[in-house]
LUMLO-981172 format. One record per atom (N, C-alpha, C, O): x, y, z; residue in three letters. Coordinates in steps of 0.02 Angstrom, whole numbers, plus 50000, padded with zeros to 5 digits. Layout:
REM residues N
XYZala
...
//
This chain:
REM residues 187
500494995049987met
499974998949999met
500365007850006met
500115013249989met
500895006750031asp
501515012450032asp
501705013049975asp
501765018949957asp
501855008749932ile
502245008649856ile
501645011849828ile
501735015849782ile
501085010749846phe
500505014349786phe
500475020149806phe
500595023649757phe
500335024949868phe
500195030649904phe
500975035349884phe
501025041449883phe
501495030449872thr
502025034449848thr
502275036549780thr
502715040249758thr
501605030549744ala
501595031249675ala
501225037849648ala
501405042049607ala
500705037249682met
500185041749666met
500385049049703met
500035053949692met
500985049449750ala
500965058149754ala
501785057849713ala
502075063149724ala
502065054349683tyr
502605055149616tyr
501975056749558tyr
502185060749515tyr
501765056149554ile
501305056149460ile
500975062849504ile
501065068149473ile
500635063649566leu
500465068949543leu
500815078249561leu
500585083849553leu
501685074849597tyr
501955080049598tyr
502075081449518tyr
502025086849488tyr
502225075849494phe
502465080549404phe
501855081749376phe
501925085149326phe
501235080149388ala
500885082949341ala
500755089449375ala
500625093749332ala
500735091649433ile
500825100449476ile
501025102349400ile
500715104749352ile
501875099649412gly
502455102549387gly
502325104149303gly
502385109549275gly
502165099249280ala
501845100149205ala
501275105549182ala
501165107949126ala
500935106549247phe
500355112449238phe
500765117849253phe
500575123049226phe
501145118249280ile
501545123649285ile
502005128249239ile
502065134149225ile
502315122149224ile
502495123649132ile
502055125449101ile
501955131349091ile
501645119949077ala
501085123749025ala
500605133449039ala
500525137848997ala
500415133349108glu
500245138649153glu
500785144749111glu
500605148649067glu
501625144149146ala
501915148849126ala
501885148549044ala
501635153849027ala
502005145248997arg
501735146448930arg
501375151448927arg
501555157048911arg
500745149248944ala
500215154848934ala
500075159948961ala
499585163348945ala
500525161549010his
500285168049064his
500655174349044his
500555179849070his
501185172848984lys
501475176648924lys
500875182448921lys
500935187948948lys
500335180348888gly
499755185148866gly
500135184848777gly
500705183748757gly
499555186348747asn
499765186648665asn
499245194148638asn
499205196448581asn
498925196148695ala
498605203248643ala
499035206248609ala
499595206948633ala
498885208948539arg
499215213448497arg
498705216848466arg
498205214348441arg
498855223148471gly
498465230148446gly
497715230248470gly
497475225948507gly
497405235248445lys
496805238248470lys
496365233248500lys
496245229348454lys
496015231048560lys
495335226448549lys
494785232548581lys
494865238148607lys
494185228148562asp
493645233148557asp
493665233948634asp
493735239648656asp
493575227848684tyr
493395225248730tyr
493965220748777tyr
494275215648762tyr
493965223848829leu
494425220648887leu
494095219648913leu
493695223848934leu
494065211748931leu
493645208148979leu
494155207349062leu
494685204249055leu
494055209449119ile
494435208549173ile
494195206149217ile
493705208749243ile
494525198649245leu
494255195749285leu
494295194049355leu
494795191349379leu
493805195449386gly
493685197049474gly
494245193549502gly
494675190249474gly
494135195249570cys
494665191249599cys
494285195849674cys
493995201249670cys
494415191249742arg
494355190949806arg
494595200149831arg
495105203649832arg
493645200849853val
493705205249889val
493505205749951val
493015202149962val
493735209550008arg
493755211050082arg
493465214750099arg
493775219650122arg
492735215050101his
492535220550141his
492275226050072his
491785225250035his
492665230050070ser
492505235950019ser
493235235149972ser
493245236749912ser
493775232550003glu
494615231149973glu
494685226749929glu
494685220749944glu
494765229049864ala
495075222249839ala
495835217949845ala
496335221249833ala
495875214149853glu
496245210249895glu
497055211949832glu
497005215049779glu
497575209249855lys
498405211349798lys
497965210749731lys
497665214649695lys
498095202149732thr
498045198149667thr
497505203449619thr
497715205649565thr
496895204949641leu
496525209849593leu
496735215949585leu
496755217849526leu
496935220449636arg
497415227949617arg
497925224949574arg
498205229349541arg
498135219349562met
498745219449505met
498295217249447met
498475219449393met
497755213549448arg
497515215349380arg
497105220049358arg
496765219349307arg
497095224949394ala
496425230149380ala
497145234849349ala
497205237549294ala
497605234549402glu
498345240649362glu
498635239049304glu
498865243149265glu
498645232049296lys
498685230349240lys
498265232349186lys
498475233049128lys
497475233449210ala
497145234049160ala
497205241149134ala
497255242749075ala
497205245149188ala
497435251749183ala
497955253049125ala
497845255749070ala
498675249949155glu
499315248149082glu
498745248849021glu
498625254048991glu
498535244449014tyr
498185243348944tyr
497625246548920tyr
497455245948862tyr
497335249848958leu
496825254748924leu
497015260548915leu
496615264248887leu
497765263548937arg
497965269748936arg
498425266748854arg
498615271548821arg
498485263948842glu
498895261248782glu
498435259348733glu
498545258348674glu
497795258748771asn
497205259648692asn
496715261748723asn
496415259148770asn
496615267048694pro
496055270748723pro
495585270948685pro
495105274548696pro
495635267348639asp
494775267448615asp
494305258348652asp
493715256948647asp
494665255748673thr
494365249448705thr
493915250748782thr
494085254948824thr
493555248048787val
492945246748819val
493165242248856val
493365236848834val
493165244148935ala
493375239048985ala
492615234249024ala
492055236449037ala
492845228849033ile
492025226449055ile
492455222249109ile
492815217349098ile
492295226049178ala
492315223249249ala
491765218149264ala
491175219249275ala
492155210649263cys
491915206149257cys
491865202549350cys
492405201649379cys
491225201049386gly
491205198749448gly
490855200649502gly
491105204349545gly
490345198749506gly
490025198749592gly
490135198849656gly
490725198849672gly
489695198849703ile
489595197149775ile
489795191749760ile
489455189349714ile
490275188049779val
490515180749788val
490315179149880val
489855175549899val
490785182749923his
490945177549964his
490455186150027his
490355192050014his
490315181850091asp
489595185950148asp
489985191650164asp
489625196650170asp
490765193150176asp
491015200650202asp
491075204450152asp
491205210450159asp
490995201750099gln
491025210050044gln
490555214250038gln
490025212150017gln
490615219850052leu
490085224450049leu
490115229749980leu
489845235149971leu
490575225749934ile
490615228749863ile
490415222549804ile
490255217049826ile
490435223549746ser
490655218149694ser
491175219149659ser
491315224749638ser
491655212049646glu
492275212249629glu
492295218749572glu
492685223449578glu
491805218049517ala
491675222249465ala
491745230149490ala
492145234149466ala
491305231549542gln
491525238949563gln
492105239149576gln
492305244349548gln
492705235849610ala
493115237649661ala
493755235449580ala
494335237549584ala
493595232349532ile
493975235549480ile
493855244949454ile
494165250249449ile
493175241849444glu
492975251349402glu
493435255649441glu
493895258549411glu
493325256749544glu
493565260549571glu
494255261949552glu
494455267749544glu
494785254549542ile
495295257149535ile
495535259949487ile
495945264449495ile
495295257549414leu
495305260749357leu
495315266549359leu
495745270049332leu
494725269049402val
494515275449382val
495345281149421val
495635286049396val
495435278549466ser
495875280649532ser
496645279449481ser
497185280549510ser
496665277349407arg
497305275149385arg
497095281349318arg
497545282349276arg
496445285249309gly
496575289749262gly
496225286649207gly
496295289049151gly
495815281149216ile
495205279649180ile
494645283149163ile
494335283249216ile
494405285249135asp
493755289149109asp
493045281849134asp
492925276649105asp
492865283449167lys
492075277749202lys
491585276449132lys
491255271549116lys
491665282449100ser
491315281249035ser
491455274048975ser
491035272048934ser
492045271648983arg
492485268548981arg
492355258348993arg
492415253148961arg
492175260349053ile
492015254649081ile
491165252949087ile
490675256449098ile
491285243949070ile
490515242349111ile
490735236449157ile
491165232049153ile
490195238449208arg
490325232449260arg
489515225549234arg
488935224549216arg
490035223649249glu
489535217249244glu
489605211549309glu
489985206849315glu
489205213449341asp
489185211549423asp
488835204849460asp
488775204149520asp
488655200549416lys
488095195549448lys
488495190049449lys
488305184449467lys
489095191749430ser
489535182249401ser
489665181449483ser
489725185649528ser
489675172849481thr
490265171749560thr
490495167849538thr
490585163649581thr
490815165249459thr
491115160249459thr
491455162449380thr
491205166649342thr
492005158949368thr
492285161649285thr
491935159749230thr
491945162649176thr
491535153549247val
490915152849189val
490535159049180val
490615163149134val
490025159549235glu
489685163349252glu
490105171149214glu
489755174649177glu
490665172649224asn
490945179449206asn
490925180749113asn
490825185749078asn
491065173849100phe
491155174649030phe
490455173648992phe
490385175148933phe
490055171449022arg
489135169949001arg
488825175849002arg
488335176948966arg
489185181849061asn
488665187249065asn
489225191248993asn
489095193548938asn
489725190649023ala
490105195148963ala
490075195648895ala
490225200248857ala
489785188348886lys
489665187148803lys
488805192448800lys
488685196648756lys
488505191148834ala
487745194648826ala
487655203548832ala
487195207048810ala
488205205348868ile
488445211148848ile
488715212748776ile
488515216948736ile
489095209248772ile
489605208948698ile
489205209048632ile
489285212748584ile
488745204148641gly
488315206048575gly
488445196848541gly
488455191048561gly
488575202448459asp
488515195948423asp
489245193548403asp
489285191548345asp
489595193548424gly
490145189948428gly
490595195248375gly
491125192248369gly
490655201248336ser
491175201148297ser
491345205248325ser
491125209848291ser
491685208548384his
492195209948421his
492705206948456his
492705202348498his
493295211648422ser
493885208748466ser
493955211248555ser
493905216048594ser
494075204948550leu
494075204848657leu
494865201148661leu
495145196748629leu
495075205748724ala
495725204048765ala
495285199648838ala
494715201148857ala
495645195048863leu
495465193448914leu
495965197148944leu
496345200348907leu
496055197349014leu
496495201249079leu
496345195649132leu
495785193449148leu
496815194249150ser
496985189849224ser
497535187849241ser
498035187949205ser
497515185249309ser
498355183849329ser
498535177049292ser
498165173049265ser
499305177149300asp
499845171549257asp
499375166849273asp
498905165449235asp
499495163649337phe
499385157749360phe
498295155049342phe
498035149449349phe
497965161749320his
497275159049287his
497105159349237his
496505159749225his
497675158949180leu
497645162249108leu
497455157049043leu
497225158148988leu
497655151849074leu
497755145049053leu
496785142749051leu
496395141949004leu
496725142349124arg
495955140049110arg
495455144649095arg
494885142949079arg
495635150649098ala
495145154849080ala
495065156449006ala
494515157648982ala
495675156448965arg
495565157348906arg
495225148148869arg
495105147348809arg
495145143048917leu
494855138348893leu
494055137848902leu
493615135148870leu
494085142748979ile
493115144548990ile
492835148348935ile
492295147148909ile
493245153148918ala
492925158848859ala
493055154948790ala
492715157948748ala
493285151148768lys
493265147148707lys
492645141848725lys
492175140948687lys
492725138548788lys
491885135148783lys
491395139948762lys
491165139648705lys
491105146548825ala
490765150548815ala
490695154148706ala
490365158848684ala
491035150648680gly
491005155748620gly
491395161748635gly
491045166748640gly
491905162348642leu
492145170748658leu
492965167448621leu
493305163148649leu
493095170048568ile
493985170148551ile
494185176748579ile
493975182248560ile
494745175448637cys
495155181548659cys
495715179348655cys
495875173348657cys
496065184048650glu
496885184448678glu
497015186948715glu
496515189348741glu
497395188148737thr
497495185748833thr
498035193248849thr
498485195148811thr
497855196248910val
498415201648952val
498665196649005val
498215193949037val
499125195449015ser
499425192649088ser
499645197949154ser
500215200049168ser
499025199449190ala
499345203949253ala
499795196549289ala
499755190449278ala
500275201349345pro
500815198549379pro
500285196949436pro
499825200749450pro
500425190449469ser
500165189349534ser
500845190749596ser
501445191549586ser
500515190649649pro
500915193049727pro
501415186349734pro
501185180849746pro
502045187249726lys
502445181149744lys
502265177749788lys
502185171649782lys
502185180149830asn
502285176649906asn
501725171449901asn
501665167049943asn
501215172149833glu
500635168949858glu
500535164749780glu
499985162749759glu
501015164149752lys
501315159549657lys
501065152649680lys
500515150349665lys
501485149749717leu
501385142349730leu
500575140249766leu
500275135249746leu
500375143349802lys
499545141149812lys
499075144149779lys
498505143349801lys
499115146449746asn
498845149649674asn
498815144849626asn
498275142349612asn
499435142949592tyr
499575137049555tyr
499365130449573tyr
498905127549544tyr
499705127949621val
499105122049656val
498495122349655val
498255117149631val
498085126649673arg
497475127749684arg
497125129349603arg
496515128849595arg
497475130949560glu
497135131949504glu
497285125949429glu
497085126849372glu
497695119849456phe
497835115249451phe
497375111149468phe
497145107449424phe
497135110649534phe
496395105849548phe
495975109949499phe
495775107549445phe
495845115649518ala
495235117549475ala
495275115849405ala
494785113349376ala
495855117049373phe
496175114949300phe
495735108049295phe
495195109149266phe
495815101149317ile
495755095049346ile
495255095649321ile
495105093649264ile
494645100649386val
493765099949375val
493555100449308val
493225097049269val
493935106849306phe
493695109049259phe
493635104649160phe
493145105449123phe
494085101849147ile
494155094949116ile
493995089449124ile
494065085149080ile
493685087949196ile
493435082349165ile
492625085149171ile
492285084749119ile
492275088449240gly
491515091449233gly
491415097049196gly
490845099149191gly
492125101449154gly
491885107049111gly
491585116549148gly
491375121949128gly
491715113449202lys
491445118149219lys
492265122349263lys
492215127849291lys
//
Protein backbone atom coordinates (compact mmCIF):
# COMPACT_ATOMS: atom_id res chain seq x y z
CA MET A 1 0.00 0.00 0.00
CA ASP A 2 2.89 2.38 0.75
CA ILE A 3 4.20 1.89 -2.79
CA PHE A 4 0.80 2.89 -4.20
CA PHE A 5 0.66 6.12 -2.20
CA THR A 6 4.28 6.92 -3.04
CA ALA A 7 3.59 6.35 -6.74
CA MET A 8 0.48 8.53 -6.56
CA ALA A 9 2.44 11.28 -4.82
CA TYR A 10 5.08 11.23 -7.58
CA ILE A 11 2.42 11.28 -10.30
CA LEU A 12 0.69 14.21 -8.65
CA TYR A 13 4.01 16.00 -8.18
CA PHE A 14 4.90 15.62 -11.88
CA ALA A 15 1.39 16.52 -13.00
CA ILE A 16 1.49 19.74 -11.00
CA GLY A 17 4.95 20.47 -12.41
CA ALA A 18 3.74 19.93 -15.99
CA PHE A 19 0.74 22.15 -15.31
CA ILE A 20 2.92 24.94 -13.95
CA ILE A 21 5.08 24.76 -17.08
CA ALA A 22 1.97 24.94 -19.30
CA GLU A 23 0.67 27.89 -17.27
CA ALA A 24 4.04 29.63 -17.53
CA ARG A 25 3.81 29.43 -21.31
CA ALA A 26 0.20 30.63 -21.34
CA HIS A 27 0.69 33.43 -18.83
CA LYS A 28 2.79 35.63 -21.06
CA GLY A 29 -0.28 36.97 -22.83
CA ASN A 30 -0.65 37.39 -26.56
CA ALA A 31 -2.93 40.40 -27.08
CA ARG A 32 -1.64 42.47 -29.96
CA GLY A 33 -3.06 45.75 -31.13
CA LYS A 34 -6.32 47.46 -30.32
CA LYS A 35 -9.25 45.39 -29.08
CA ASP A 36 -12.86 46.50 -28.83
CA TYR A 37 -13.22 45.09 -25.32
CA LEU A 38 -10.96 44.12 -22.44
CA LEU A 39 -12.60 41.56 -20.14
CA ILE A 40 -11.10 41.90 -16.67
CA LEU A 41 -11.79 38.91 -14.44
CA GLY A 42 -12.53 39.62 -10.82
CA CYS A 43 -10.89 38.21 -7.73
CA ARG A 44 -11.26 38.42 -3.95
CA VAL A 45 -12.65 41.53 -2.30
CA ARG A 46 -12.79 41.79 1.49
CA HIS A 47 -15.40 44.22 2.73
CA SER A 48 -14.83 47.07 0.26
CA GLU A 49 -11.13 46.50 -0.42
CA ALA A 50 -9.67 44.60 -3.37
CA GLU A 51 -7.07 42.06 -2.31
CA LYS A 52 -3.60 42.32 -3.84
CA THR A 53 -4.27 39.89 -6.71
CA LEU A 54 -7.29 41.91 -7.86
CA ARG A 55 -5.40 45.19 -7.46
CA MET A 56 -2.62 43.81 -9.65
CA ARG A 57 -5.16 42.78 -12.30
CA ALA A 58 -6.82 46.20 -12.25
CA GLU A 59 -3.47 48.01 -12.42
CA LYS A 60 -2.45 45.94 -15.46
CA ALA A 61 -5.85 46.69 -17.00
CA ALA A 62 -5.32 50.44 -16.47
CA GLU A 63 -1.95 50.17 -18.21
CA TYR A 64 -3.54 48.31 -21.17
CA LEU A 65 -6.42 50.80 -21.39
CA ARG A 66 -4.06 53.80 -21.38
CA GLU A 67 -2.16 52.20 -24.29
CA ASN A 68 -5.45 51.44 -26.10
CA PRO A 69 -7.70 54.48 -25.61
CA ASP A 70 -10.58 53.15 -27.74
CA THR A 71 -10.88 49.86 -25.84
CA VAL A 72 -13.85 49.49 -23.48
CA ALA A 73 -13.32 47.57 -20.23
CA ILE A 74 -15.77 45.00 -18.94
CA ALA A 75 -15.11 44.61 -15.22
CA CYS A 76 -16.36 41.15 -14.23
CA GLY A 77 -17.35 39.78 -10.85
CA GLY A 78 -20.20 39.98 -8.41
CA ILE A 79 -20.45 39.62 -4.68
CA VAL A 80 -19.04 36.16 -4.03
CA HIS A 81 -18.36 36.12 -0.28
CA ASP A 82 -20.51 37.08 2.69
CA ASP A 83 -17.98 39.67 3.89
CA GLN A 84 -18.03 41.64 0.63
CA LEU A 85 -19.66 45.05 0.71
CA ILE A 86 -18.99 45.79 -2.98
CA SER A 87 -18.77 43.60 -6.07
CA GLU A 88 -15.49 42.62 -7.66
CA ALA A 89 -16.58 44.65 -10.72
CA GLN A 90 -17.07 47.76 -8.60
CA ALA A 91 -13.65 47.30 -7.00
CA ILE A 92 -12.07 47.00 -10.47
CA GLU A 93 -13.92 50.09 -11.67
CA GLU A 94 -12.80 52.12 -8.64
CA ILE A 95 -9.15 51.19 -9.22
CA LEU A 96 -9.36 51.96 -12.95
CA VAL A 97 -10.93 55.37 -12.30
CA SER A 98 -8.28 56.12 -9.65
CA ARG A 99 -5.65 55.32 -12.31
CA GLY A 100 -7.11 57.84 -14.76
CA ILE A 101 -9.45 55.65 -16.83
CA ASP A 102 -12.67 57.47 -17.70
CA LYS A 103 -15.71 55.84 -16.11
CA SER A 104 -17.52 55.98 -19.49
CA ARG A 105 -15.07 53.33 -20.78
CA ILE A 106 -16.00 50.82 -18.06
CA ILE A 107 -18.95 48.43 -18.10
CA ARG A 108 -19.69 46.58 -14.88
CA GLU A 109 -20.68 42.92 -15.07
CA ASP A 110 -21.47 42.45 -11.40
CA LYS A 111 -23.76 39.42 -11.32
CA SER A 112 -21.28 36.58 -11.84
CA THR A 113 -19.81 34.47 -9.05
CA THR A 114 -17.64 32.10 -11.15
CA THR A 115 -15.33 32.35 -14.13
CA VAL A 116 -17.91 30.49 -16.24
CA GLU A 117 -20.54 33.09 -15.31
CA ASN A 118 -18.05 35.91 -16.05
CA PHE A 119 -17.90 34.84 -19.68
CA ARG A 120 -21.59 34.00 -20.03
CA ASN A 121 -22.59 37.42 -18.70
CA ALA A 122 -19.87 39.28 -20.63
CA LYS A 123 -21.02 37.59 -23.84
CA ALA A 124 -24.54 38.92 -23.22
CA ILE A 125 -23.08 42.44 -22.89
CA ILE A 126 -20.88 42.18 -25.99
CA GLY A 127 -23.56 40.77 -28.26
CA ASP A 128 -23.12 39.27 -31.70
CA GLY A 129 -19.50 38.15 -31.49
CA SER A 130 -18.14 40.48 -34.16
CA HIS A 131 -15.99 42.35 -31.64
CA SER A 132 -12.31 41.82 -30.90
CA LEU A 133 -11.59 40.81 -27.32
CA ALA A 134 -8.73 40.63 -24.90
CA LEU A 135 -9.02 38.72 -21.64
CA LEU A 136 -7.08 39.92 -18.61
CA SER A 137 -6.44 37.74 -15.59
CA SER A 138 -3.58 36.70 -13.37
CA ASP A 139 -0.69 34.66 -14.74
CA PHE A 140 -1.76 31.51 -12.88
CA HIS A 141 -5.34 31.73 -14.17
CA LEU A 142 -4.97 32.45 -17.90
CA LEU A 143 -4.81 28.90 -19.23
CA ARG A 144 -8.10 27.78 -17.70
CA ALA A 145 -9.76 31.17 -18.25
CA ARG A 146 -8.92 31.08 -21.96
CA LEU A 147 -10.39 27.57 -22.28
CA ILE A 148 -13.57 28.62 -20.44
CA ALA A 149 -13.89 31.66 -22.72
CA LYS A 150 -13.53 29.44 -25.78
CA LYS A 151 -16.16 27.05 -24.45
CA ALA A 152 -18.48 30.05 -23.96
CA GLY A 153 -17.95 30.98 -27.61
CA LEU A 154 -15.58 33.89 -27.01
CA ILE A 155 -12.29 33.97 -28.87
CA CYS A 156 -9.92 36.10 -26.82
CA GLU A 157 -6.33 37.09 -26.92
CA THR A 158 -4.85 37.35 -23.43
CA VAL A 159 -3.25 39.96 -21.20
CA SER A 160 -1.35 38.61 -18.23
CA ALA A 161 -1.34 40.38 -14.89
CA PRO A 162 1.36 39.40 -12.42
CA SER A 163 0.36 37.78 -9.16
CA PRO A 164 1.83 38.35 -5.71
CA LYS A 165 5.09 36.44 -5.39
CA ASN A 166 4.27 35.18 -1.90
CA GLU A 167 1.03 33.59 -3.22
CA LYS A 168 2.31 32.04 -6.47
CA LEU A 169 2.78 28.46 -5.29
CA LYS A 170 -0.59 28.40 -3.50
CA ASN A 171 -2.34 29.88 -6.55
CA TYR A 172 -0.73 27.51 -9.05
CA VAL A 173 -1.55 24.44 -6.94
CA ARG A 174 -5.14 25.61 -6.40
CA GLU A 175 -5.48 26.39 -10.11
CA PHE A 176 -4.11 22.94 -10.99
CA PHE A 177 -7.00 21.29 -9.15
CA ALA A 178 -9.51 23.76 -10.60
CA PHE A 179 -8.14 22.93 -14.07
CA ILE A 180 -8.59 19.20 -13.44
CA VAL A 181 -12.17 19.78 -12.30
CA PHE A 182 -12.77 21.88 -15.45
CA ILE A 183 -11.35 19.20 -17.75
CA ILE A 184 -13.38 16.47 -16.08
CA GLY A 185 -16.61 18.38 -15.55
CA GLY A 186 -16.44 21.29 -17.95
CA LYS A 187 -17.02 23.93 -15.28
